[in-house]
N, C-alpha and C positions, 0 to 999 in steps of 0.2 A: 553665778554659773551660768554658761553659755545653754540656750536651750533649742532645740532643732523641731520644728513641727513637718509631717508629712501627712497627706490624705491619700486615700483609697478609692477608686471608683472600683466597684465591685460587680461582677455577673453572675448572676444566679441560674443554675439549671437544675432539675428535678428528679428523683428516681423514686422506686416505691419498693416495697414487699409485700409479703402476703398478709401480714397482720396489721399493716399501717402505711401510710405515706411516706417515708422520710424524705426531705429536702436537703439536697445536694449541692453544694457551691462550686465553683469555677472561678477563685479570686483572679481577678485582673486590678491590678494594684495602678493607678496613675499619679506620679508622683508630685507634690508642690513642696519642694522642702522649705523650710524656715528657719531661721537661727539669730541669735543676738552676739555677739561678737565675744570674745574671751576677756577674762577680767586682768588688767595690767598687774604686775607684780606690786608697784608702788600703790596698788588701792585704786586706781582710778579707771573705772569702767570705760573698756573701748566700744562706744557707741556705732561705731563703723569701719571696719577693717578694709572697706571698697574706695577706690578714687573718688566715689560720688555718695553721698547718703541717700540711699535707698528708702522708698516708701515701706510701711508695713501693711500686711493684706490685712483686708476688713476681719476676718476670722481670727487674726493672731495678731493684736495689737502691741507694739514695742519689739516685735520682731522682725526679722528681714530674712526674704528669700536666700534660701540656700546656695543657690546657682549662682546668684549675683555675689554672695559674700567670698564663696570658694572661686568663682571666675576671677575676681582680684589677682588672686595668688598664681603665680605662673605655674604651669604644669599640673595644675589641680582639677582643672574642668572635668576630668574623666573620674574624679569621685562621686560623679553624680550616677555612673553606671556601677556602683559598688551595690551589692545584696544586703537584704535586711533578713535576719534569722529571727523567728517569731515563734512564740508557743500561743496556743488558744486553748486558755484552760476553763473550763466549767465548775462551776460550786461545787463541792462536796467529792471531786475528785481527785487523784493524786497525780495520773497520767494525762497532761494535757497531749493536743495534735501539735504537733511539730510540721513548721514549713518554712520556706524560702522565698523571700519577692525577689527576682531578677528583673532588673532595668532593662527594656527593650530598645534601644536605639535608634531602631525604624521607625515605631509609631509611638516611642515616647512614652512609655505606659511600662508599670510596673504588673509583674505576672507571678501568680503563687506556681510553684514548680509540681505539674500533674498533680495536684489535689484536690479534693472534693471535701467541703466543709459544710456540714449540716447548720441548717435556719436555727439558730439558739442565742442567747445569753454567753458571753465571755468575759474572762478577763484576760488581757491582749500583754505579754509581755517579750523582750528581745532584745536586740542589739546591732548595730552595724559598724563595720561592715564584716559580712561572714569570711571575707578573703584573708583577713588578717587574723585570724584565729583556726586551729586544727579542730576543735568541737564547741560544745556549751551543754551545760546539763542546768536542768532547774529543779527546784523542791519548794515545795509552800511555805511561806512564813508562816507556819501553823496551819493557814486555811490560803486558797489563793483569793479569795474575797479581801484577806487582810494584808497581802502581798505575796512576794516571792524571792527564793535566793538564787540569782544566776552565777554561776561560775562558768568562766569564759575558759577555755584551756588554750595554751599554746600561742597567745598572743604575741606580734611581734613587737620588742621593747621599743625599736625607734622605726616609724612609718610615715609616709607621706599622707595616709589616711587620718582622718577624724574619727575615732574611735568615741563610740555615744550609745548610750544606754537608753531604752525607752522609760520615759517616768511618768508617762500620761496616755491614755487613749481613750478616745469617746468614737461612736458613731453621730453623723452630722445628716443634715436633709437636703444639699445639695453641695456644689463646689467650693461654696463659699460660706458656708451656713451650718455652723456648729452650736452646739447650747451645752454649757458644763465641761467644757475641754478645760481642765487644768492640772497639773503637776498633783501627782498624789493619786489622782482616780485612775483606774485601768478597766473600766465596765464599759463594754461595748457590745450592740446587739447586730446581728445579720437578719435580715426581712427577706422572705420568699419574693419573688419577681413579678410572678403573675405574668408570664409572656414578654417579661424586659420592659414592662412600664414603671417598674420600681428601680432604684440605684441605692446599692449600699455607698457612701462614705466614711472613711474611718478616717481620722485624724489622728496623730501621734507627736508626743513631744517627747523630744531625746534630749540627755545631758552629756558634756564631755566626761569622759573617763581620763584624758591624758592631759600632762601638761604640754606648751605648744613653745616652739620657737620660731620667730620671725624676723626676717632678714629684708632689708632695704638697699639695694645695688644703686649706686650711682657713680657717675665720674665726674672725676676733676674737670671745673672748667677750663683751665688751661691746656689740659692733656687732652681734653676733647678737641680742640683746634688743631691737635696734630694727628689724633687716631682716632679710629673707629676700634669700641670692644664689644665683639658677638659672644655673649655665653653659651658655651655647649653643654655643659652639665654642672651640676650641684649637688655635693655627697655630704651626709651628714652622718658621725659615727660618735658614739658615746663611752665615755672612760668611765672607770669606777673610782679613781684619785687622780691628783694631777701629775701623777707619776706614770699614767698612761694605764693603769690597769684595765683588764676586760669587764665588760657587761656580759650577762647573757643575754643571748638573740630570742628568747622566749620566755615568756610569763604565764602565770595563771594569773586570773581576775578573780575575787570573789564579792560581788555585790549584794547587799541586802537590802531588798526594798520593802517599804511597809506604808500601807494605804492611808489616805488623810482627806479630810473634806476642807481643809485649809488652805490648799492650791501652794504648801510649801513643798520641798525637795523631797521625796520619799527615800532617798537614801539615807540609811541607817549608818551612824558613824563614818568611818575611812572606806573606802575600798581598798582590800586586801589584795596585794600584789604578791606574789611569790615566784621568784627564779625558777625554772625548770634546770637542775644542775646539770642534766645529761645534754644540754643544748649546747652548743659551740657559743663562743665571744661572739657578740654582732659584729658583722662585716660592713663597711660604708652604704649607707643606704641612699640611693637617688630621691632627692627631692625634686629634680627637673634635669631632662635631657632631652635634648635638640632632636627633631624628628628627620633630620637629614634633607628638610625642603626649604630652599633660601627664601621662601614666601613667608617663612615662620621663622627666620632671624631673629633673635631675641638681641637688639643691639642697646646697651647701657647709655641711659640720657642723664643730662646735667640737671634735669628741672624735674622729671617724671619717675620716680623710682620703679624699678621692677621689683615687684613683691614676692616672696617665697614664705614657705611654714612648711616646717615639719614639726610631729608631735612624738612624745615620748613617754615612758610609764613615770610617773612623779617620784617623788621622795627624795633618794639620796643621790640622785643622777643630778649633777651640777656640771661634771667637766666634758666639753665636747673639742670636736675638731671638725671644721667646715672646709671642704675640699673643693675649689673652682677652677673649671677648665674652660677655657676659652681661647679665641682666636684674636690677634691683633692685625688692623687694617690700617693703611696710611691713608692719607687724604689726596691721592691722586685722582684724576679723572676717571680712569679706571683704577679702582682702588687694586694696591697687591697685598697678599697675604704674607706679611712680614715674619708673624710667631704665628705657629698653629698647633692647637693643643697644649697652651702653657699652662701650666697649673700653679695656683698659689693655695697655701694652706692657712687657717685662721683658727688660733686657740681660743674655744669660749669656757671661761669661768664665771658661772653663774654668781658663784659666792662672793666674787671680789667685786664684779659689776652692783649686784643687788642685795647684796651685804644679806644674806640670806643661806640659811642652813641646808636646806632642801627645798626642790620645786614642788609646786601646789597644783593639785587637780583642778582644771578649768582656768589657771591662769596662764599668761602670755608673755614671754622675755624678749623683748625688741632688739635689734642690733641693724645700726646703719653703716654700710662697708661701702666703702669711697675707693674707685679705682684710680692711682695714683702711680705717675713715672718714678723710676729712679734716677732719671736726671732730666732736665727740661732743655732743650734747644732745638732750632730748625733742623730737622733731620733731611738728609738727601739721599732718593731713592729706595730700596728697600732695606734701612739698615736696620740692622738687631735693636730690638728694643725689650727690655723687661720689665713691664711694670708691674707693682705690688697692690694688693688691697688690705688697705686701712681698715679698722673698727674704729667709727668715731665713739667719743665718749658720748 
């Protein structure tokens, strides 16, 4: 199972009442996310989904920086801007304080939404990204010291986002220093600042809730001598069966977390996903879309695959359609656009390729797609050309 680590830099401010001084804190969370790869359906661990093998941070051996990991997939760099929904639960209480950490792209920090939190011990629970859900509720697993039950309502069933739940939290003593951080432990402490001479660092561990489809696009070497392919858009849609039955666009997810001291996953049993019957069937979901800037053209290569990833609710979903939109240029000194917004659709059947009856949470299913021509000869001027996209075995 893939784990994701984040740490937070927290600034403190004080306030008081007539009976006692109550320290309140405005949390500014500075992100340094970290993750391991998904697990391949065949059972082989993907130790790196990037084009180069990144090194692990000192505070999370065996994990990789989240921005490096996700930055290898086209159209996913903005995932760092997603927000984290969190609950600060005190021992012996029923109703925790809720907050959302937003990423500020201007200063590169996470900031709590106008929320003051008192200095105290907490058990920290939550998920990412809040943008993919309508709401979330929480209840203690007997008591918050023992864990929690999170119910995430209205999740998108297919998404480019990496939907994750917090499975571990710990306060540290520095940006790269934390003791006792492990899965299954949620205890954190927030300290008073003393004129900002003390900083709180909170490290979080996340686990994937969805399955993943990975697509690696290349172009046929012979065809590349004649044509340049620029990918403009990539969309994914899920189907309930091989005949094209619809999949609901929204799901609820119930996750039971049980604290432990062994460092094992606190997720009890399977995550329960329930389709929302009143929601529409899922429409094609963009995994990538060109922003219109020629400087950001995505030109397919014969040697360096362009990687894309989409997530989906695990379980019975094994049928998909991948729609690719691309432009075709010739190789003239000043290239001619000879096919604009050309579209190709590929059918994805996980059951056929992976011999599986259902998709698994935290598992990745990979496909290599090669752009090939329908015919090969030296074309003159801007002749029409209609290439196909072939899924490799």
